[in-house]
N, C-alpha and C positions, 0 to 999 in steps of 0.2 A: 557191572551196571545192569540195569533191567532193560532188556532188549526185546521189544515186541515187533515181530516181522512175520509176514506170511511165508509159507513154504514156497519152493520153486526158485526160478532163476533170479528173482528180484529180492530174495530174502537176505539182503546184505545190509550192513549197518548204515544208517541214514546219514546223509550229507548235509549238515546244516552249516552254512557258511559262517558265521561269525563266531568263532569260538570264543570262549570266554577268556579274554586276554589275560595273560599271566597273572594269576591271582596268588596272593600270599595265602598260606593255609589258614582257614578260619578256625574259630574256637570249636573244640570238640562238642560243645553243648548245643551248637546251632544245627538246625535241621534244614540246611540249604537244599534247594532243589533245582535241577536243570532238566528242561524238557527239550529234547533234540529231535527235530522232524526232518526227514529227507525223503524225497519221492522221485524215483526214476520212472516208474511204471504208471501209466494212465490207461489201464486196460478197458475201462468201461466205454470209452468213446474214441474211435480211431482218428477223429479230428484233432485230438489233443496228442501231439507227438511225444514219444518217450524221451527222457533225458538219459545221459550216460554218466554224469559225474556227481549228481547230488548225493547219492548213497556213499560214494567213496569219500566225498568231503566230510560227511558225517562221521565216518570211521576215524578220520584224522582228528576231528574236533572232540569226539568222545574220548579218544586217547589222551588228547591234550588236557582235557578237564580233569581226568583222574590221575594223570601223571604229574602235571605241573599247575593245575588250576585249583588245587585245594579241595576237590570233590572226591568223595568215595564212590565206588561203583554203585552202591545202593542209593546214592543221591542223584543219579543220572538215569533218566527214562528216555529210551529211544523208540520212536515210532517211525517205521519205514514202510514204504510202498503200501501194500494192502492193509496194513495196520493203521495207516495214517488217513483214515476217512474223516469226513467233516465231523461226525458224531464223536469219534475217538479223540480227535484233537481238542474239541471243545470240552469233552469230559476230562481229559488230562489236564487242561488248564485249570478247570474247576477243582478237581480232586487232588492233583499232584502239586500244582504250584500254589493255588489259593488256599485250599484246606490244609495242605501239607507244610506250610511255612507260617511263621509267626513274625510279628513286627521286629524289625532289625535284622532279619535273616536275608539271605540272598535268593533271588529267583531269576533264572535265566531261561529265555525262550529263544530257540534257534530254529530257523526254517530255511530249507533249501528245496526248491522246486519251481513250478510255474507260478507266475503272477499275472494278473490281468486287471482290467477295470470295467465296470458295468454302470448302467444308468443309475443315477441317484434316486433314492426313494422319495426324497423331499423336493428336489429341483430337477425338472425334466431336461434342463439344459446343462446339468452338471454330471460328472462321473465320480464314482467311488472306486477306490483301489481295493483289490481283493487278492487273497491267497487262494490257491487252487489245490484242494485235497485230492487224494487218490480217486475218490468216487465222483468227482465233478464231471459233468457231461453237458452236451447241448440238447435242448428240446427241439421239437419240430419246427419252431420258429427261429432256430439258430441262436437262441439265447442261452447263455451259460447258466447252469444250475448247480446247487450244492457247493457253493463257494463260501468263503469266510470273509465278510465285508469288513473294511477298515473300522467302521464305527462299532461293529460288534466286538471286534478284538480290543478296541480301545476301552470299551465299557468293562470288559473283563480285567484288563490291566489296571484300570483305575481302582480296582479292589485290592491291588497290591501296593498302593501308594505309600504304605508305611514300611515297605521292604526296600532292599537295595536291588533294583530291577535292571537287567540288561536284556535288550531285544536285538537280535542280529538276524538279518534277513538277506539271503542270497537268492533273490528272484526278481523277475521283471514286473513292473506295474504298467506296462504299456500295451495292453490288449488292443488299444486303438491304433497302434502303429502297425501298418501292414507293409509287406514287402513283396517283391515280384515272385513269380512262380519259380524262378531260378533258385537252386539250393545255395546256401551260404558255403563258405570255405569248408572243405571236408575236414579240416583240422579244427573247426570251431562250430559251436552250436549256440543258438539263441535260446534263452529260457523264456520264450514268448510264443504265442500262437494266436490264431483267430480262425473261427469256422469259415470255410470257403464261401458259404452262402451269404455271409455278412461282411466279407472283405472285398473291397474293390480291387481290380487288377491293376498292374502297372508297377511303378517303382514306389518309393516311400510315400505314404499318405498319412496326413495328420488331420483329424477332424476337429471341429470346434468343441467337441464333447470331451476332449482329453482333459486331464487335471491341469490346473494352472501351473506354470513354471515354478519350480521350487516347492511344490506340494510334497508332503511327506505322508507315509503310511500311518505312522503313529507319532504324535508329538511328544516331546520330552516333558517331564514333570520333575519336581524335586525328588532326587533319588532314582530317577529313571534315565537310562542312556539307550539311545536307539541308533544302530548302524544299519545301513542298507547298501546294497551293491550298486544301485543305479537310481537316477532321479525318477520322478513320477511318469515321465514320458519316454524312458529309455529301456531297451532290453538289457538284461544281464546276460553274461556269456560264460560258457564253459569251453575249455580248449583241450586239445589232445597234447599231452606231455608224455613223451616216451611211451606211446601206446596206450595211455590211460587218460580219460577225461577228468578234469577237475575245474571247479569254479575259478574264474579270474580273481574274483573278490576274495574267496576263501584262501587261495594260495598267497595273495599279497597280504592279507590280514595276518595270517600265521607268520609269514616271513617278517613283517613289521614288528609283531609282538616279540619275536625272538631276537630282536635287536637291530634289524635292518633299518628301522625308522629312526634310529638314534645315530648321530654322527660318530659316536664312539663305540657303537655296537652294544650299548648297555641296555639290556631288555628291561631292567627295573626302572630305567629313567625315561622310557617311552611315554610321552604324554598323549592325551587325547588329540591335541592340536597336531603334534608330530605324526601320530599314526594316521590321522585324516589326510594330511598333506602327502604322506607316503602312498596312501591308497589312491589319491587323485593322480599322482604321477605314474604309479604302476598301472593304473587303469588306462591312462592316456597311451602309454607305451603298448599295452595289449591291444587297445582299439586300433591304433595305427597299423598293427600287424594283421588285422582282420579286414578283408575287403568289404564286407557288408556292414561294418561298424561305423556309424556316423559320429557318435559321441558316447562317452561313458563317464558319469560323474557320481561317484559314491557320496552318500550323505551321512552326516552326523548330527544327531539331536542330543545335546547334553547341556546341563545347567552350566552357566558361565563360571560358577565357582569351581567347576571340575575341569574346565578346558585345559588348564595348565597343570592339572594333577596327573601323576603317573597312572596309566591305565590299570596296571597290575594292582596297585594299592587301592584304587577306587573300587575295582571289581571285588577285592577282598573285603570291602566294607569299611576300610580305614577312613578316618576323617580327612577331608581335603586339606592340603597345606594352604598357608596364607597366600593370597594372590600377590604376585610381584607388583612393584610400583609401576606407575604409568611410563616412566622413561624406559624401563626394561621391556615392558610389554610392547611399546611402540615399535621396537626393532625385532624382538623375538617372535611376537604373535602375528605381526602384520607382514613379515617377510613372505612374499608369494611363493607358492610351489612352482615347479617348472610348468605345470599345466596352465598356470595363469599368465605366462609370459606374453606380452603383446607381440604382434607380428614384427619380425625384423625388417628393417628398411632394405628392400631388395636392391636398391641402387648402390648403397654403401656397405651393405652387410652389417650395419651397425645394430647391435642389440638395443632394446629399449633401455633408456637411462633417464634418471631424474637427478638434477644437480641443484644444490642449495648453496647460497652465499649470504653472508652478513657484511654490510658496509657500515662504518669503515672496517677495513681488515686490520685487526690488531687487538690489543687489550680493550675490552669493553668495560668502561668505567661508569660508575653511578652518575646519572644525569646526562650521559652522552646521548645524542640523537643517533638512531640506528635505522637502517632499512633492510628488509628481507627480500631476497631475490630467488625466485624459483624458475627453473628452466627444464623442459622435457624434450626428448628427441623424437617424440611422436605426439600427435594431436590427442587430447583427452580432456578429462574432467578433474580438476585439482581440488584437493582438500589439504590445506596447510595448517599444521598444528605447532604450537609452542608449548613445551612442557618445562616449567620453571624448576629451580632447585628444590622447591617443596613438593614437587610432583603434581602441582596444579596445572591445568591445561587451558589454553585459549585457542579457539579456532580462529586463525587469522584470515583464512580464505576458504570458501566464499564468505562474505560478510554483507551487511546491509548496504554498504557503499557500492560494492561490486554488483549486487543485485539491482540497485537503483540505476546504476550506469547502464546495465544491460537493457533495462526497460526503455531508456532514452536512445541508446545507440544501436540496439538490436543484437549485440553479441551476447553469448551466453554468460551469465553472471558467475558461472563456475568453470568456464572453459579455459584451456591453455593450448597454445598452438606450438607446433614443432619449431624450435629455433627462435621463438619470440618470448623472451623472459618476462615474467610478471614481477613488478616491483611493488612492495608494500611498505609504507603507504605511497600512493602516487599523488600527483598534483591535485587530483579531484577530491581527495579525502579532507583537506583543510586542517590537518593536524599532523603531528610527528610522533613517532614512538621514541620513548626515552628509557634508558636503563634505570630500573627502580628495584628496591628490595622485593623479595628475598634475593640475595646475591649468592653466587656460587655456580655450580655446574648444572646446565640445562641442555635441552636438545630440541632442535627443529626437526619435524617429520613431515614429509610431503607424500601423499598418496595420489597417484595419477591413474585413473581408470580409462582404458581405451573404449570401454563400453559405458553407456549412460546408466550407471548404477545410482539410484536415488538414495541419498544419505541424509536428506533434509530433515527427516523425522527423528533422527537419532539424538541430535543436540541442537534444536532450533534456537535456543537462547544464545548459543555461541555466535550466531550471525551478528549479534550486537557486540562482539568482542568481550564478552563477559567471562571472567575467570571461573573455571569449574574446579571444585575441591578434589583432593587426591583420590578418595574412594570412588567418587563419581567418575573421575577421569579414567581410572583403571577399568571400571565397568563399561564406560562408553567405548573404550578401545576394544574390549572383548566383543561388544555388540558390533563394532565396525568390522572386526575380523570375521565374525559370523556372517555378516551381510556379504562380505567379499567372497565367501565360499558358497553362497547360495547360487544354484544354477539359474541362468537367465536364458531367455529364448533368443536364439540367434536370428538375424534377418532371413536366413535361409530356412528357418522353421524347425530347428532342433535345439534342445537344451545343451548348454555347455558351461564351463567354468568362466566367470568374468575375467577379463584380462586386465592386468594392472602392474604397475611397478612402484617402488617406493624409493625415496631418498632421505637420508638423515644427516644432520650436522650437529655435532656436539659443540657447545660453547661454554665459556666461563666469564662471569661478570664479577667485578670486585669494586670495592670503595676506592675513592681517590686517595 
């Protein structure tokens, strides 16, 4: 590999956290390029603390790319510490990634180091996320200088839209998050900072200028996948493992790619959805073990057509497999990670549960009248779906009748209360559900969120109990899954994974 680093104690291989997940070997005719950037040393300004694990992470990633990722050493360019200045990084993106690749080839950008956010150039009330190169520093007004703004990076990446692009960032975007003067755990370091002159004292502080919950550094595009270690308002962490620091995200990312994210340990079968869920759970476990960590929610931006595709195959540039049908997606894609589990009932120690029933109980024959019953063990917001034997989907709840009732009686048109089943249709609907073709195997799916996650924009027509075709149903479910993984702002003021549970019930209908 081509390794550019300065002499001295920081001349170690860069640690860029998201390595390129297990790729199959590309065609020998392709001139794929990987740019791996890792920065431990920030020697220009003492207010920017050094890191300890970014370079080490990079070494592991570079090794992975050349050993298992299908890259040759000549296709990987590493910029570490003093070689990773703002000018050098931008030049490498221009010359190495953009000019060095052709349509259809792979381009990978990997960054590990500090992240922050600064005032927007267009909106004085907004903040832009930034990456912090080696030569970043504060001016006399305590304003960060020589950073790489998210919009600047996005404009460069847009010139790679006809390539297979992966962006993996292990840094924090939360320069607006400030912490007390007390140091964090000696076994853990935050990849975040703030100039003392611009930081209020005291415990955690979040200003109105922080990015909106769920904001991302770089949005996905067709052919572009973006992984990040934390949400827009969270610090990323590196921890001491056996005497050496490494990124929480990098370690989990590599472990997941090597098979830990698959129930059978099959690295080749690890999908984007499975890897993201693995990262969410691994990050939660790590955060719980760090006293200063409030929340840690890795993000994934990927085209919906790739969500269920194996990471290794898509990184290798392979065409995505066909998307499974709605019935399969409803259970496989919507199944929540452990990080999304609603709080357990302290009185009964009962875990969150959603139960579905169909009445009458027994064979469901054509023209029979049926009722659907949903019950949850916690208060929440219910979305109830019916997926028929053709893979067509109907949103049974909320619907225009429940919304209308809420306007009259004041209860939420999408709410469900613990221990209080919802029956569909109820007496206020003025009609009955009957079994009609297509006949065969179908499935009921209920999603109950403990948090108010707004889903009304995803399928507004379904509020009128309109049937959605198979292709649109599958796409809607993937949109729903994506929404359920978007960080939300907790009432206490920090971002976290929405909490929810699902229930499903398979059924069979047949003619008389």
